[in-house]
C-alpha positions, 0 to 999 in steps of 0.5 A: 533543561539538560534533556532539551539540550541533549535532544537538540545536539543529537538531532543536529548531529544527525543533520535532521530538521525538527520536521524530519525527527518528528516524521520518525516519531509520528509527531509534529515539528511543533512538538519537537520544538517544544521539547527542545525549548523545554516547554514540554517533555515527551511521554514515556513512550516517545522517550523510549522511541527517542532513545532508540532513534539516537541509539542512546539510553534514556539516562543519557537522554535526560542527562543522568549519564554523559552522552557519548557516540557509540560504536556503529552509530547510524549515518544520516538517513539510516537507523539501525536498532530502532528499537535495538532488537529490531534492526531496520533501515530508514531514509527520508529524502530532504526534498518535499512535495505537497508536504511529503518527502519525495522518498520515504523508506523504512524497512522493519521497525513495526507498523508505523505508517511510512508516508511519501510521494514514493513510500516503501515500508511495512505500512506504506502510504504515498502516490507510489506505495510498496510494502506489506500494506500499501495505499497509493495511486499505484500500490504494490503490497501484500494488502494493496489499495489504490487506483492501480493495485497489485498484491496478494489482496488488491482493491482498486480501480484496476486491481490484480492479485490473489484476491482482486476487487475493483472496476476491472479486476484480475486474480485467483478470485476476481470481482469487478464492476466492469470486468473480472478475469480469474479462476473465479470471476464475478462482475456486473458486466463481463466475467471471464474465468474457470467459474464466471458469474455475471449479470450480463455476459459470462464466459468460462468453463462454468458460466452463469449470466444473462448470456452464458458462454461455457462448457457448462452454461446457465442463463437466459441465453446459453452458448457452447464455449466453442460455438458460433462466435458471430451468433454469440456477438449478435446476441450480446449486441442485441441484449447489451448494446453498451457492452464494449467491443473488448468483449470480442476478445473473449468470445469464440 
């Protein structure tokens, strides 16, 4: 029972709930409760994580050494040295919405997902997600997935990035269902770029589409990039009456 008592004391000393400790370890509140009541004991992997979270040795946790507060121990909501060779900061707000912390931030500390309404971390999942990998309604990350996705590689309803895929996409390489704008742009409806490929309207230096407008144009109907804008638009309206008026922004 010494381990159970030590765990409860260390957790309470940090001011964490069982749920907050569970979030840090990727386990449920019920699992933490069973550890603290002595019903079960953690596996070795989780025991190592617990030692890192509380900046204690495993011997201290299980009661082989007398626990003592170490110099430089982290404050509530912070974790330095978890694990010890990988310094990082972590904050989990006590307030929750839909079972998620309003804010969850973890800087460093591996690839375990950070979850919150606003999530910031190496792997972030939330309504607003920022990190190396981000998944959210709004996502800003190296690899970004969301309704609005911004990143080196972005996938979303509206996406922008080095490589962007979505309903509307903008980037170095852009692929969009409705609109694609980029160095290389491909779309089902409207593609605009240095190289533009589209099933319907393509506008670019090199353009390939049913209607192609470009310096080098290949399609059923082709027009010069500096051609007669009125004639081009009449052709677009005749061939694709459902094309948005926004296409006029990209036509001469």
